[in-house]
C-alpha positions, 0 to 999 in steps of 0.5 A: 533459471526459474524464480524462487518461491516467495518463502525462499526469497524471504529466507535468503533476504533475512540472511542477507539483511540481519534484523530485517522484519519480513513477512509473507502477505498471502493472496488468495485470488487465482493468481496467487501473487503472494508478496513480501512486507518489509519494515521501513527501517530495512526496506532499502537494504532488502530492496538492494539485495533483491536488485543485486542478488545474482539469482534474482537480479530484479533490475526493473521496477514496473509499478509503485502503488499506494493502498489505504487500509482503514481501522477495521474489525477482523473476524477469524474462526478459531477452534476451542475446547469447551464443555458441552453437556458435561463432555469436553468438545472442540467447537468453532468460535468467531474471534474478533480483533481490532486492527489499526489502519495503515498505508502501504507503498507496493512495488512490482519488481521484475528481472529483465536480465533473467526474464522473471517476476514479479516479486512484490515488495510492500512497505507498511506505515505504523498508522494513518496519522500524519506524517506517514513515512516510508523509504524511497527506493528511487535511488535503486530503481529510477522508474520509481521516481514519478510513481512515488511522487504520485503515491505522495500526492494522492495518499500523503506518504512521505518517501525519505530519500526521494530526490524530488518529492513534490506533488505531480497531479494536484496543484501545490496549494491543494489540501488533503489526499484524494485517494485516502478512503476517508477523503471528503470532497470540498463543496466547490462545484461550479457550473460547467458548460457540458457537465456530467449528471453527477457534477451538474447535481452537485453544482446546482446544490452548491449554487442553491447553498450560495443563494441561501447564504447570500 
């Protein structure tokens, strides 16, 4: 049985989970892997539907990733009617809008039983100000456990309901989230025996600053 279109999946998920807010996120690249964005409140129920529905049976989560979107000004071409030399004409204008930043947790889901996929599911946070929270899907797909921890560690996204949410790459005392786009590296470069050029330059600058301050 071929996999349903993203529009069909959305329609059936909305019918199965009343109140769920689902939208299609278009992908204009050649692969055209469109995805579903779901509100955090209904994310678990929608994910459970995707896993248990007989036509989908998305029983395997292959990947969980984080994405950071900064505040941005968006430009969109729109057609408006205007008087041009006394004649009403339809002209094209550029409409600019401000979009507040947010983070996403993105899940790639497959069916091992039915041999199809992926279906891509996104949870989007309301903004970027801490704390940012989404719903853990680890209770549905155990393979998401370490990957949700990685998104937490590097992006600062809190996964409510995760069985063991703690850092997995950075140490416990580490501050901030190194994969966020506004992350500022600390000036703590020390000499290494065989440093790369960039690290060596930073280490020299760090040492010079220490000598000036001494």
